[in-house]
C-alpha positions in Angstrom: -23.3 18.8 -6.8 -20.7 17.3 -9.1 -18.8 14.0 -9.2 -20.6 11.6 -11.5 -18.2 12.2 -14.4 -15.3 9.9 -15.2 -12.8 12.5 -14.0 -13.8 11.7 -10.4 -12.4 8.2 -10.5 -9.7 6.2 -12.2 -11.1 4.8 -15.4 -10.1 3.1 -18.6 -6.8 1.4 -19.6 -6.4 -2.2 -18.7 -8.9 -2.3 -15.8 -12.6 -2.6 -15.7 -13.2 -0.6 -12.5 -16.8 -1.6 -12.2 -15.8 -5.2 -12.2 -13.0 -4.4 -9.8 -15.3 -2.8 -7.3 -17.9 -5.6 -7.7 -15.4 -8.4 -7.1 -13.9 -6.7 -4.0 -17.3 -6.3 -2.5 -18.3 -9.9 -3.2 -15.2 -11.1 -1.4 -15.9 -8.7 1.5 -19.5 -10.0 1.8 -18.3 -13.6 1.7 -15.7 -12.9 4.4 -18.5 -11.2 6.5 -20.7 -14.3 6.1 -17.9 -16.6 7.1 -17.3 -14.5 10.3 -21.1 -14.2 11.0 -21.1 -10.4 10.7 -24.3 -8.5 10.0 -22.5 -5.2 9.7 -19.1 -3.8 9.2 -18.2 -0.4 10.6 -15.1 0.9 8.8 -12.9 3.9 9.7 -9.5 2.9 8.2 -8.9 4.6 4.8 -7.7 1.6 2.8 -10.5 -0.6 4.1 -13.0 2.1 3.0 -11.5 2.3 -0.4 -11.6 -1.5 -0.7 -15.2 -1.7 0.2 -16.5 1.3 -1.8 -14.0 2.4 -4.5 -14.3 5.9 -3.1 -11.5 8.3 -4.0 -11.3 10.7 -1.0 -9.6 14.0 -1.1 -6.2 13.9 0.5 -5.9 15.9 3.7 -3.0 16.4 6.1 -3.0 15.7 9.8 -4.2 12.9 12.0 -7.7 12.2 13.3 -9.3 9.8 15.7 -11.1 6.7 14.6 -14.6 7.4 13.4 -17.3 5.4 11.6 -17.0 6.5 8.0 -18.5 3.5 6.2 -21.2 1.0 7.0 -21.4 -2.3 5.1 -24.6 -4.4 5.5 -24.3 -8.0 4.6 -28.0 -9.0 4.3 -28.9 -6.7 1.4 -25.3 -5.8 0.3 -25.9 -2.2 1.1 -23.1 0.4 1.7 -23.4 3.8 3.3 -20.5 6.2 3.2 -19.5 9.3 5.1 -19.2 12.0 2.4 -20.3 15.6 2.3 -20.6 15.4 -1.5 -20.4 12.8 -4.2 -17.1 13.8 -5.9 -15.1 10.7 -6.2 -17.9 8.4 -5.1 -18.8 5.6 -7.6 -22.2 5.9 -9.2 -23.2 2.5 -7.8 -23.4 4.2 -4.3 -26.5 6.3 -4.5 -26.5 9.8 -3.0 -29.2 8.7 -0.6 -26.6 6.4 1.1 -24.2 9.3 1.8 -24.3 10.7 5.3 -22.6 14.1 5.9 -19.8 15.0 8.2 -20.5 17.3 11.2 -18.2 18.7 13.9 -21.1 18.5 16.3 -21.0 15.0 17.8 -24.8 15.0 18.4 -25.6 15.7 14.8 -23.0 13.2 13.6 -24.5 10.5 15.9 -28.0 11.4 14.8 -27.1 11.1 11.1 -25.4 7.7 11.6 -28.3 6.5 13.8 -30.8 7.3 11.0 -29.2 4.7 8.7 -31.7 1.9 8.2 -30.8 -1.5 9.6 -28.2 -0.3 12.2 -30.5 -1.0 15.1 -31.3 -4.5 13.9 -27.6 -5.6 13.6 -26.7 -8.3 16.2 -23.0 -8.9 15.4 -21.0 -5.8 14.3 -17.4 -5.9 13.2 -15.2 -2.8 13.3 -11.7 -2.2 12.0 -10.9 0.2 14.9 -12.5 1.5 18.0 -12.9 4.6 20.2 -14.9 5.6 23.2 -17.2 7.6 20.9 -17.8 4.6 18.6 -18.7 2.3 21.6 -21.1 4.9 23.0 -22.7 5.5 19.6 -23.3 1.8 18.9 -24.5 1.2 22.4 -27.1 4.0 21.8 -28.3 2.9 18.3 -27.6 -0.9 18.4 -27.9 -1.8 22.1 -28.3 -5.5 21.4 -25.3 -5.9 19.2 -22.0 -7.6 20.0 -19.0 -5.6 18.8 -16.0 -7.6 17.5 -12.7 -6.9 16.0 -13.0 -7.2 12.2 -9.4 -6.4 11.1 -8.6 -10.0 10.2 -11.8 -10.3 8.2 -10.7 -7.3 6.1 -7.2 -8.7 5.7 -8.5 -12.1 4.6 -10.8 -10.5 2.0 -7.9 -8.3 0.7 -5.2 -11.0 0.7 -5.8 -12.5 -2.7 -5.6 -10.1 -5.6 -7.7 -10.3 -8.8 -6.4 -9.7 -12.3 -7.8 -6.2 -12.2 -6.1 -5.4 -8.9 -2.8 -6.8 -10.2 -3.1 -4.6 -13.3 -3.5 -1.6 -11.0 -0.4 -2.6 -9.0 1.5 -3.1 -12.2 0.5 0.3 -13.5 1.6 1.9 -10.1 4.9 0.1 -10.5 5.4 1.6 -14.0 4.7 5.0 -12.6 7.2 4.4 -9.8 9.7 3.3 -12.4 9.2 6.5 -14.4 9.8 8.4 -11.1 13.0 6.4 -10.6 14.2 7.5 -14.1 13.3 11.1 -13.4 15.4 11.0 -10.2 18.3 9.2 -11.9 18.5 11.8 -14.7 19.3 14.5 -12.2 21.3 12.4 -9.8 24.8 14.0 -10.3 27.5 15.6 -8.1 26.4 18.8 -6.5 22.7 18.1 -6.1 21.1 17.2 -2.7 19.0 14.3 -1.6 16.1 16.7 -1.2 16.6 17.9 -4.8 16.0 14.3 -5.9 12.8 14.2 -3.7 11.6 17.3 -5.5 12.4 15.8 -8.9 10.2 12.8 -8.0 7.3 15.0 -6.7 7.5 17.2 -9.9 7.4 14.1 -12.1 4.5 12.4 -10.4 2.6 15.7 -10.4 3.2 16.1 -14.1 1.7 12.7 -15.0 -1.3 13.4 -12.8 -0.9 10.8 -10.0 -1.0 11.5 -6.2 2.3 12.7 -4.7 3.1 10.2 -1.9 4.0 11.9 1.4 7.2 9.9 1.9 10.5 11.6 2.2 12.6 8.4 2.5 13.2 8.1 -1.3 16.8 9.2 -1.8 19.8 8.3 0.4 23.6 8.7 -0.1 24.6 5.2 1.1 28.3 6.0 1.9 27.7 9.1 4.0 29.2 9.2 7.4 26.7 8.0 10.0 24.4 6.5 7.4 21.9 4.4 9.2 20.1 2.5 6.4 18.2 3.0 3.2 15.0 4.2 4.9 16.3 7.5 6.2 14.6 10.8 5.3 16.1 12.8 2.5 18.3 15.7 3.8 20.3 18.6 2.4 23.3 16.3 2.1 25.2 17.1 -1.2 25.9 14.2 -3.5 29.6 13.9 -4.5 31.4 12.1 -7.3 32.0 8.5 -6.2 28.9 8.3 -4.1 26.2 5.7 -4.4 22.6 6.9 -4.0 19.7 4.6 -3.1 16.5 5.7 -5.0 13.3 4.2 -3.8 10.2 5.9 -5.2 6.6 4.8 -4.7 3.5 5.7 -6.7 -0.2 5.0 -6.5 -2.8 4.1 -9.1 -6.5 3.8 -8.2 -5.3 3.5 -4.6 -2.9 0.6 -5.3 0.7 1.0 -4.6 3.7 0.3 -6.7 7.4 0.7 -5.7 10.9 0.0 -6.8 14.4 0.7 -5.5 17.7 0.8 -7.3 21.1 2.2 -6.3 22.8 4.6 -8.7 26.5 5.1 -8.9 27.4 8.8 -9.3 30.5 9.8 -11.1 33.8 7.9 -11.0 35.3 5.7 -8.3 32.2 4.0 -6.8 33.5 1.0 -5.0 30.2 -1.0 -4.8 30.4 -3.1 -8.0 30.9 -6.3 -6.2 28.2 -5.6 -3.5 25.8 -4.5 -6.2 26.1 -7.8 -8.1 25.9 -9.9 -4.9 22.7 -8.0 -3.8 21.0 -8.5 -7.2 21.9 -12.2 -7.3 20.8 -12.8 -3.8 17.5 -11.1 -4.3 16.9 -12.9 -7.6 17.3 -16.2 -5.7 14.6 -15.0 -3.2 12.3 -14.0 -6.0 12.6 -17.4 -7.6 11.6 -19.0 -4.3 8.3 -17.0 -4.1 6.2 -20.0 -5.2 2.8 -21.1 -3.8 3.4 -22.9 -0.5 6.8 -21.3 0.2 7.2 -20.1 3.7 8.8 -17.0 5.1 11.4 -19.1 6.7 12.3 -20.5 3.3 12.7 -17.0 1.8 15.0 -16.0 4.7 17.1 -19.1 4.3 17.4 -18.6 0.6 18.6 -15.0 1.2 21.3 -16.3 3.6 22.4 -19.3 1.4 22.7 -16.9 -1.6 25.2 -14.8 0.3 22.8 -12.2 1.6 24.0 -10.2 4.6 22.2 -9.9 7.9 19.0 -8.1 7.2 18.7 -4.5 8.1 15.4 -4.0 6.2 12.4 -6.4 5.8 13.1 -9.0 3.1 9.4 -9.0 1.9 6.2 -7.3 2.6 2.7 -7.5 1.1 1.5 -4.7 -1.2 -1.9 -3.7 -2.4 -3.8 -0.6 -1.1 -0.6 0.4 0.5 1.6 -1.9 2.6 -0.2 -5.1 3.7 0.7 -8.3 5.5 2.8 -10.4 5.5 6.0 -8.8 6.8 8.9 -11.2 6.5 12.3 -10.4 8.1 13.7 -8.6 11.1 12.6 -11.5 13.3 9.0 -11.8 12.0 7.1 -13.7 9.3 8.9 -17.0 9.3 5.6 -18.9 9.5 4.0 -17.0 6.6 2.9 -19.3 3.7 2.7 -17.8 0.3 -0.4 -18.3 -1.9 -1.6 -17.7 -5.4 -2.7 -14.1 -6.0 -0.5 -12.6 -3.3 1.5 -9.5 -4.2 4.8 -8.8 -2.5 7.6 -6.3 -2.4 11.0 -8.0 -2.0 14.1 -6.1 -1.3 17.8 -6.7 -0.5 20.2 -4.4 1.2 24.0 -5.0 1.5 26.9 -2.9 2.7 30.5 -3.7 2.2 31.7 -1.3 4.9 32.1 1.6 2.5 29.1 1.7 0.3 25.6 0.2 0.6 23.3 -1.2 -2.1 19.5 -1.3 -2.1 17.4 -3.2 -4.6 13.6 -3.7 -4.5 11.1 -5.3 -6.8 7.4 -6.2 -6.8 6.0 -9.6 -7.8 2.8 -11.6 -7.8 2.7 -15.2 -6.8 1.1 -17.2 -9.7 0.4 -21.0 -9.9 3.6 -21.5 -11.9 5.7 -19.3 -9.6 6.6 -15.6 -9.3 5.9 -13.0 -12.0 7.9 -9.8 -11.4 5.8 -6.6 -12.0 8.7 -4.2 -12.0 10.7 -4.0 -15.2 13.6 -1.6 -14.7 16.9 -2.9 -16.3 18.9 -1.0 -13.7 20.9 -3.4 -11.5 
């Protein structure tokens, strides 16, 4: 077996990853205590990463919900579904790994052998399936099963300095991807060529390549439906505007940015570009502790923002997180210190569209923008 070397996990730089994992778990245990949970059964990938710091191998395809991590509150013990310890932090002992099996009986037997499962009286789960209910009925017959998704969201809502540093690093990686795309964004190339340039760049710097193809869009093309469309073989021409919106991950945390690039001569979007930037800057300035989603939406409108065709703001951490503000939702959201958000603006003048997106953290004195690109 391998996997105890530093190559298995993100290490070094500005982040103390041992401290990061420890602080996340303490918040998780505190949230379990507040909810009266003896045990958490986790199957959602980002929740498992949050609880364990595990770096799983990426695999394609979908799969049903299955119990892949057990978190015991009484003795702060974690058991993880893993066939080997590659990518598993050293603070999770090999004896607390239970192996995967395609045989349901063997899988149930391995899970049932975990000490303390049968004694749990209140179990929270971040998902469910018929198999999970049957398994818990067999091995913890006296337990009450409750929905623990909000418990996880509450624990993850406020970011520590280490988490913010991870998001800021991911943003820097996304910005480097933006520049790699911008350098080859010229007449004659296709949207998919830009997607390939991003993938090649992220691979060259050793970070995961995000499986997202909505990262490059010609915004004046006939039938253009919005800045979130999948990249196609559409050829970029002189006078086009192209929305570039790369995303990158660091230690599981997500960073993103969006800028719109004018290609060649004759792009008509100068005015809409400036208006989009100014309106979004007004929204960013409003992202203070205690501000509501309704206040952000009103700020966008008062600053001259158009009717929203994309969410105005969304939480960001181990991927997209609550809240979602815009498109008829999130008006009641109240921002708090330690919250990290993506904020974006989209405007179209009837000829050309302009997309701008940044990432910020809400601090006691107001917002601090984590993205740094000087592009408009």
